[in-house]
C-alpha positions as a Markdown table, in Angstrom:
| # | Residue | x | y | z |
|---|---|---|---|---|
| 1 | Met | -64.7 | -36.1 | 9.4 |
| 2 | Lys | -62.1 | -34.4 | 11.6 |
| 3 | Asp | -60.3 | -37.7 | 12.0 |
| 4 | Ile | -60.0 | -38.1 | 8.3 |
| 5 | Leu | -58.6 | -34.6 | 7.9 |
| 6 | Asp | -56.1 | -35.1 | 10.7 |
| 7 | Thr | -54.8 | -38.3 | 9.2 |
| 8 | Ile | -54.5 | -36.7 | 5.8 |
| 9 | Ile | -52.6 | -33.8 | 7.2 |
| 10 | Leu | -50.4 | -36.2 | 9.2 |
| 11 | Ile | -49.6 | -38.3 | 6.2 |
| 12 | Met | -48.8 | -35.1 | 4.1 |
| 13 | Phe | -46.5 | -33.9 | 6.9 |
| 14 | Val | -44.7 | -37.3 | 7.1 |
| 15 | Ile | -44.2 | -37.3 | 3.3 |
| 16 | Met | -42.8 | -33.7 | 3.4 |
| 17 | Val | -40.3 | -34.7 | 6.2 |
| 18 | Ala | -39.3 | -37.8 | 4.3 |
| 19 | Leu | -38.7 | -35.8 | 1.1 |
| 20 | Phe | -36.7 | -33.2 | 3.0 |
| 21 | Ile | -34.5 | -35.9 | 4.5 |
| 22 | Ile | -34.0 | -37.7 | 1.1 |
| 23 | Asn | -33.0 | -34.4 | -0.6 |
| 24 | Phe | -30.7 | -33.3 | 2.2 |
| 25 | Asn | -28.9 | -36.7 | 2.1 |
| 26 | Arg | -28.6 | -36.5 | -1.7 |
| 27 | Gln | -27.1 | -33.0 | -1.3 |
| 28 | Gln | -24.6 | -34.1 | 1.3 |
| 29 | Ile | -23.6 | -37.1 | -0.7 |
| 30 | Lys | -23.0 | -34.9 | -3.8 |
| 31 | Lys | -21.0 | -32.4 | -1.7 |
| 32 | His | -18.9 | -35.3 | -0.3 |
| 33 | Thr | -18.2 | -36.9 | -3.7 |
| 34 | Asp | -17.3 | -33.5 | -5.2 |
| 35 | Lys | -14.8 | -33.0 | -2.4 |
| 36 | Ile | -13.3 | -36.5 | -3.0 |
| 37 | Glu | -13.0 | -35.8 | -6.7 |
| 38 | Glu | -11.2 | -32.5 | -5.9 |
| 39 | Asn | -8.8 | -34.3 | -3.6 |
| 40 | Glu | -8.1 | -36.9 | -6.3 |
| 41 | Lys | -7.3 | -34.1 | -8.8 |
| 42 | Ile | -4.9 | -32.4 | -6.4 |
| 43 | Asn | -3.2 | -35.7 | -5.6 |
| 44 | Asn | -2.9 | -36.6 | -9.3 |
| 45 | Ser | -1.4 | -33.2 | -10.1 |
| 46 | Lys | 1.1 | -33.6 | -7.3 |
| 47 | Lys | 2.1 | -37.1 | -8.6 |
| 48 | Glu | 2.6 | -35.6 | -12.1 |
| 49 | Asn | 4.9 | -32.9 | -10.7 |
| 50 | Val | 6.9 | -35.5 | -8.8 |
| 51 | Asp | 7.3 | -37.7 | -12.0 |
| 52 | Glu | 8.6 | -34.7 | -13.9 |
């Protein structure tokens, strides 16, 4: 019985760690893409100012 509980707890722990890693990566990717979009906006506004 104890072995079954240990394996269930271990599986739950592994799933929690996997979900944490997935969500953390998703958050970092969103942060990175937001930064890229912000840089593109800045570059586009600079180009428009040069064209004028």
